[in-house]
N, C-alpha and C positions, 0 to 999 in steps of 0.2 A: 324660491323655485325648487320644485322637487327634481331630484336626479332621475335619469332614465330607469335606474334599478328600483328606486322608490315607487315610481309610477307603475313599473312592472309588478312589484310586490302587491300594490293595491289591486291591480287587475287580476293577479293570481288568487287573491283572497276572495274576489267576486266569483271566480269560476274554478276554485280549487279542486272540485271533483273531476274536472276535465284533465288537468295537467298533473301527472304523477310527481311525487316528491323527488325522485331521482332525476327527472327531466328538469325540474325547478332548479336543482343544484347545478346541473350542467349549464343551464342558461345563466345562472348567477356567475359561474366561473367565466362564461363567455363575456360577460359585461366587463370583466377586468381586462380582457384582451382587446376590447374596443371593436368588435365586429358590428355590422349593421343589422338591426332587427327590422325586417321587412314585413309588411302586411300582405295578406293574400291579394288584396286589390292592387297593391303596387306591383307585385310580380305578374299579375294578370295583364296589367297595362304594359309592363316592360317586355313581355313575351308575345304581345299581340294575341292575347287569349290562348297562349300555349300552342301556337300554330306551326312553329318551325322546330322539328325534332332533330336533334344532333345524334342521338343514339339511345339505346335502351338496354337494360340488363335485368339481373335478378333482383336488384335493389331499387329499381325505379327507372324513370324516363328523364332524359336530359334535353332541355329546350334552350335554344338561343334567344337572347334578349338584349335590350339596350337600356342601360340605366338612365336616370334623369339627367346625369351629366354627360351622356353620350358614350359612356364606356361599355364596350361589348361584354356581356356576361353569359355564363352557362348556369341555368337553373335546373337543379336536380330535384324532381318531385319524387319523394319516397313512397314506395308502395310495399305492401306485404300481406301476408295471410291473416294478420291480426294487428290490433293496435299495439300490442306488446312487441311484435317483431319490428314494427315501424319505429317505435320508441328506441329499441335496441340499436337499430341502424343509425338513428339520429344521434344517440349518445356516442356511438363508436366514432362517427365521423367528426362530430363537433368537439368531443373531448380530446381528439388527437390533432386534427387540423387547426383547431382554434388556438393552439399553442405552439405551432411550428412556423418557422420563418427560414426558408432556404431556397436558393435559386432553382434547385431541382425538385421542388415539391410544388404542386399546384396550390395557388393561394385561395383561401376561403375568405370571401368578402362579407358574408353574412348568412342569415337564416330566417326561416318563417316557421312558427309552430302554432298553428291555429286548428280549430276543429275540422275545417274543410281543406286545409293544406298544410302539409309538413314538407318543407323544402330547404335545400342548401344552395347558396349562391356562390359560385366559383368564378375565377377569372376565365375568360374565353380563350381557348387555344386554336388559333387559326388553321394550323396544319393537322388537326385531328389527332388520332391515336396512331401508335407505331404500327399496329397490325394492318392498317389501311395502306401503308407504304411498303410493307414487307411482302404481303400475299397478293401480288398483282400477277395476272397472266402474262402481261407484256413485261418481260424482264428488263427491257431498255428503260422503262419508266421508274424502276426501283432505285432508291438512293444508293450512291456509291459507298464503298467501304470506308473511305475517310470520314464521311458524315456518320455512317453507322457506328464506327468506332467511337466517335464523339458522343453519340447517343448512349452507347453502352457505358462509357465512363461517367456521363452525367447521371444516368440511372443508378449506377453503383454509388455515386456520391450522395444521392438522395437517400438511399437505403442506409448508407453509413451514418448519415445524420440521425435518422430514426433510431438506429440501434445504439449508437455510441456517443452522440452529442446532445441529445435531449436530456432534460432533467430526469425524466422517466423514459426507459426504453419503450419504443413503439414497435410492435411486431405487425407487419402488414398482412400477411397470410395469403395474399392474392396477387403476387407479382407476375405479370404476363404482358405481352405486347398491347393488348386492349386497354390496359391500365397505365400505359406510359403515353402521356400527351406531349405534343410538340408545338412550340410557339412559332412565331413568324420567322425566327432564325434557326428553327429545328433544334432548339435547346430542349432536352428531355426533362419532363416534370412528372414525378410519380403521383398518381391520382387514385381515387376510389378507395376510401378507407372504411367501407361498410363492414369489413371483417376484422378491422384492426383492433388491437388489444394493447392497453397500457400495462406495463409490469415493472416492478421494482428491480433495480439492478442486482440486488442481493439474492433474488430468486433465480436460480439457474434453470429451473424447469417451470413450465406453464401448465396450469390445470385446464384441461379441455372439457367443456360441457357438451360440445357437438363437433362434428367434422367440419373442417374449414378448408377453403382453397378450391382450386379448379383442377379436375383430373387432367393429368398430362403435365401439370406444373407443380402440383402439390408434392411435398417431400413424403417419402415412405412412412415416416413416423406419424404423419397426420392421418394415415389410413390404417395404421396398425397399433397394437397396444405398447407403444414405445414412449418414453419421455419426450416431450416437445420443448424445444428451445427456439431462440431467434434464428438458429441455423436453418430453419425451414425456409426462410426468405432467401438464404444463400443458395439453397437447392433450386428454388424457383427461378432465381436470377440465372443460374447455370443453364436451365432449360430455355430461358429467353435468349441467352447467348447462342445456343445451338440454332435457334430459329433465325437469328440475325446472320449467322454464318451461312446457313443454307438458303436464306431468303425464301423460306417456305414453311408451311406448317410441319411441326415435328412428326405428326402422324398424317400420312397421305396414302389412303387405301387404293388410289389409282396407280400407284407405282408397284414394281415387283416386290416380292416378299422380302428380299434382302434390303430394300430401301424404304419400306413402309414407315418404320420408326427411325427417323434421321439420327438421333443421338447414338443409337447402337451401331448403325452403319458407319457414321463418321468416326466413332471411336475405334472401330475395327480398321478403318483405312489408316488412321494415325498410328495405331499399334503396329501395323504391318509396313509402316513407312511408305504409304501410298498416297501421300498428300496431294500429289499431282492429279491422281484420279478424282479425288474429291473436288479439286479446283475446277477441273473440266466439267464434271457433272453439275456443279453449282454455278458455272459461268463466271468463275473468279479469274481476274486478270493476274498475270505474273507480278505486276507491280504491287499487288495487294497481298502477296504470299506471306510476308512477315507479319502483317497485322492479323491476318486470318489464322495463322498458326498460333500466334500468341492468344487470341481469343479462344481458339479451340482448346488449348492447354488449360486456360483459366476455367473454361466450362467444365472440363473433366475434373478439375479440383473441386468445383462448387457442387457437383452432383454425386460426390462420394456417398456411398450407401449409409455409412454411420455419421451422424451429425458432428461428432467430435473430430472427425478427420477433415471436415470442411473448414476453409479459412474464414476469418471474420471479414466483414465487408471493407474495412479500411485496408486490409492486405490485398483484397481483390482489386481495389482502385490502384494501388501501387503496381501490381502485376500487369494490369491492363495498360497502364501508362509506360511500362517498361522500366520503372524505378526499382523493381524487384524481379529477380529471376523466377520463372515459374518452375516448380519442381516436377520431375517426371513421376507420375503416379500410375498405378496399375489400372487397368480398364475397370471403371466403376460399375459396369453392368455384368461382371462375371457371375454375380449371385443369381442372375436370371437363368443361368444355364447349368451351374454346378453347385449352387449354394454358396454361402459366404463362409469360407474356411477360416480357421484360426490364423493360418499363415497369411492369408490375404488381409485380414483385419490388422495383423501386427505390422505388416509391411506398409500398409496404407497409413497407419498411425505414425510409424517412424518417419514417413515423408513429411509430416507436419510437426514433428518433435525435434527440437534442437537443444541439446544439452540438458535433457530432462524437462524442458519447458514445452507446454502445449500451445501450439500456434493458434488455437481457438481462443486463447485468453489474451487480455491486454498486457499481461506480464511479459509474454514472449515478444510482443511488438516493441516494448521499451528496453528489454534486457538482452535479447539474443545477440551475442557477439558475432556469431557466424553470419547472421543476416546483415549486420552493420558493416561487415568486411567485404561484402560482395563488390565486384568491380563496378557494377552498374550504380550502386549507391555512392561509391567513391567518385565516379565520373560526374554525377549530378549533385554531389555534396548534400545529400539528403539525410536528415536526422529523423528517425521515426519517433513520434511522440506517443506517450502512453495515452490510451483511450479511457 
């Protein structure tokens, strides 16, 4: 009896002009991870001829379906301007999601790669994406801060896994509320890896062949001639935190000039010690002040202008959980008004340096004696492991 891969090889030999060699290699790798290979006809039946749309974006349309064993699924039909762009999306998502297994990452069940249909089959998230819960007109229907804090921590854990726990680092490039899905218990799962890129841990910088990310969430280095690292995801996560805090879009043109871009307005309020004003404006109850202040300080750390001054995601998780104290940093948006001065850069860098160690490295996580001696860590008896 031939194995599934042997049968697939025979099929590929018959129509080798159709499937490029790079896609063949990805499919071969997928076979080792044991995902399901669906036919176009199977997915057509599962989705009732693609009749129920869950959402759509730049990389395709997602449909709800039911598998043959009754399991709800989400079928993402890939679209693009050319076969090459579709193949790149397929490879990006399959090569990353096919090898990841984490509570806070959406699970890839399988795929379809046929001439008439290129699709990815994911687990179905009953509560949709985070943006559908954050950006509601009726604020009473929005999730409370206890749950939003759990979602923030879960998202940070998912990104930490991608950056620090996979055999190859995975950079997502498009962290935003629309790409954070929620299951029946509102557990956060990072999704949509159409822009993701695998990179070796030895490479500190990533070669960019095209701009990536979503304006408003993308780090400055993605839009400027600066070296790009995995810290671009940290910046995007910081912008997501601002939207969780404000429970609104960061950019809202319907508001006054001072509040149009929430990160700058919120940073100014915190810098002037006017957190109460922010809480009133955002409808935040007094009982949530501690959680909100911590999330705000972490957001400020994450969106520092220079990538090396941003913490790694494992540190972000610890700070959000209260296991590490959040350092006081300068306003990260100073450069928008007066340029990035040498003094600003130096002070920001010092905030993340301890005893000559760069907090952006795993070395600092494992060796920093100052961090290990904080009262919070002593209280919870936490040991920071090297990543």
